[in-house]
C-alpha positions as CSV (number, residue, x, y, z in Angstrom):
1,M,-17.6,-59.4,24.5
2,S,-15.4,-57.9,27.2
3,T,-16.8,-57.2,30.6
4,E,-14.2,-54.5,31.2
5,S,-15.6,-51.0,31.4
6,S,-13.8,-48.0,30.0
7,P,-12.5,-45.4,32.3
8,P,-14.8,-42.5,32.9
9,A,-14.2,-39.5,30.6
10,K,-12.7,-36.5,32.3
11,K,-14.9,-33.5,32.4
12,S,-13.6,-30.1,31.2
13,K,-13.8,-27.1,33.5
14,A,-16.7,-25.7,31.5
15,A,-18.6,-29.0,31.7
16,A,-18.0,-29.3,35.4
17,R,-19.3,-25.8,35.9
18,A,-22.4,-26.5,33.9
19,V,-23.5,-29.1,36.4
20,E,-22.5,-27.1,39.5
21,P,-25.4,-26.0,41.6
22,A,-26.1,-22.3,41.6
23,S,-25.6,-22.3,45.3
24,R,-21.9,-23.3,45.0
25,L,-19.5,-20.8,46.4
26,F,-16.0,-20.0,45.1
27,T,-12.9,-18.9,46.9
28,I,-10.7,-16.1,45.7
29,T,-8.0,-18.7,44.8
30,E,-10.4,-20.7,42.6
31,L,-11.6,-17.7,40.7
32,A,-8.0,-16.4,40.3
33,A,-7.0,-19.7,38.9
34,E,-10.0,-20.1,36.6
35,F,-9.6,-16.7,35.0
36,D,-5.8,-16.6,35.1
37,I,-5.6,-13.4,37.2
38,T,-4.2,-12.7,40.6
39,P,-6.2,-12.6,43.8
40,R,-5.0,-8.9,44.1
41,A,-6.8,-8.2,40.8
42,I,-10.0,-9.6,42.2
43,R,-9.6,-7.6,45.4
44,F,-9.1,-4.5,43.2
45,Y,-12.4,-5.2,41.4
46,E,-14.0,-5.5,44.8
47,D,-12.6,-2.1,45.8
48,M,-14.1,-0.7,42.5
49,G,-17.5,-2.0,43.5
50,L,-17.6,-4.6,40.7
51,L,-17.7,-7.6,43.1
52,T,-19.3,-8.0,46.5
53,P,-18.3,-11.3,48.1
54,A,-19.7,-12.5,51.3
55,R,-17.4,-13.5,54.2
56,A,-17.0,-16.9,55.8
57,G,-14.9,-16.0,58.8
58,R,-11.9,-14.3,57.4
59,N,-12.3,-15.7,53.9
60,R,-14.1,-14.2,50.9
61,V,-16.7,-16.4,49.3
62,Y,-18.0,-15.7,45.8
63,T,-21.4,-16.7,44.4
64,H,-22.2,-17.6,40.8
65,R,-23.4,-14.0,40.5
66,D,-19.9,-12.7,41.5
67,R,-18.3,-15.2,39.1
68,T,-20.5,-13.9,36.3
69,R,-19.7,-10.3,37.2
70,L,-16.0,-11.1,37.2
71,K,-16.3,-12.8,33.8
72,L,-18.2,-9.8,32.3
73,T,-15.6,-7.4,33.9
74,L,-12.7,-9.2,32.3
75,R,-14.6,-9.4,28.9
76,G,-15.2,-5.6,29.1
77,K,-11.5,-5.0,29.9
78,R,-10.5,-7.1,26.9
79,L,-12.7,-4.9,24.8
80,G,-10.8,-1.9,26.1
81,L,-13.6,-0.5,28.2
82,T,-12.8,1.5,31.3
83,L,-13.8,0.0,34.7
84,Q,-16.4,2.7,35.1
85,E,-18.0,1.7,31.8
86,V,-17.8,-2.0,32.8
87,K,-19.4,-1.2,36.2
88,Q,-22.3,0.6,34.5
89,L,-22.9,-2.2,32.1
90,V,-22.5,-5.0,34.7
91,D,-24.9,-3.1,37.1
92,M,-27.4,-2.9,34.2
93,Y,-27.0,-6.6,33.6
94,D,-27.9,-7.3,37.2
95,S,-31.0,-5.2,37.2
96,E,-34.3,-7.0,36.5
97,S,-35.8,-4.2,34.4
98,D,-36.4,-4.0,30.7
99,A,-33.5,-5.2,28.6
100,A,-33.9,-2.6,25.8
101,P,-32.3,0.3,27.8
102,Q,-29.5,-1.9,28.9
103,L,-28.8,-3.0,25.3
104,K,-29.0,0.6,24.0
105,A,-26.5,1.8,26.7
106,F,-24.2,-1.1,25.8
107,L,-24.4,-0.3,22.1
108,A,-23.6,3.4,22.8
109,V,-20.6,2.4,24.8
110,L,-19.4,0.1,22.0
111,Q,-19.9,2.7,19.3
112,Q,-18.0,5.3,21.3
113,H,-15.2,2.8,21.9
114,R,-15.2,1.9,18.2
115,R,-14.8,5.7,17.3
116,Q,-11.9,5.9,19.7
117,L,-10.1,2.9,18.3
118,E,-10.7,4.1,14.7
119,Q,-9.1,7.5,15.7
120,Q,-6.2,5.7,17.3
121,L,-5.8,3.6,14.1
122,D,-5.7,6.7,12.0
123,D,-3.1,8.2,14.3
124,I,-1.0,5.1,14.1
125,E,-1.2,5.0,10.3
126,V,0.0,8.7,10.1
127,T,2.8,7.9,12.5
128,L,3.9,4.8,10.5
129,A,3.9,6.9,7.3
130,E,6.1,9.5,9.0
131,I,8.5,6.7,10.3
132,A,8.7,5.3,6.7
133,Q,9.7,8.8,5.4
134,H,12.4,9.1,8.1
135,E,13.7,5.6,7.3
136,E,13.8,6.4,3.7
137,R,15.7,9.7,4.4
138,C,18.2,7.9,6.7
139,Q,18.8,5.2,4.0
140,S,19.4,7.9,1.5
141,L,21.9,9.8,3.8
142,L,23.7,6.5,4.6
143,G,24.1,5.9,0.8
144,E,25.6,9.4,0.4
145,V,28.0,8.9,3.3
146,A,29.1,5.5,1.8
147,N,29.7,7.2,-1.6
148,K,31.8,10.0,0.0
149,A,33.8,7.4,1.9
150,R,34.6,5.5,-1.3
151,R,35.7,8.6,-3.1
152,A,38.0,9.7,-0.4
């Protein structure tokens, strides 16, 4: 038997966060790197009222609550929600009241967003069909031009 011990396994970022104390504070640089966004974007979300960091001197410090709100904001943005919709939903998430109204509001926002996307999809399909018709007509005209050139 060998007495050598194997090197400790490296922890992933997610695993490292799982063991972080809830009291841990984050800098704007850490959050920007973690979520692959710019510090300016984080400051913009602050201006919109989505994040409310504390100050340590001249520096912003973010709590786990702020980190969660940022994560939810970015998720809502990926879903195509407006920042106003995201703010309403994140604010509901923060409240300690009954979850049913929060879930109903979120469902209503998602359903409205689905309707908008379906309408956009319909519009895109109509536009693609029109483009196909124009392409077909152009190909036909090019063929006619080529035939005339060969005859001349």
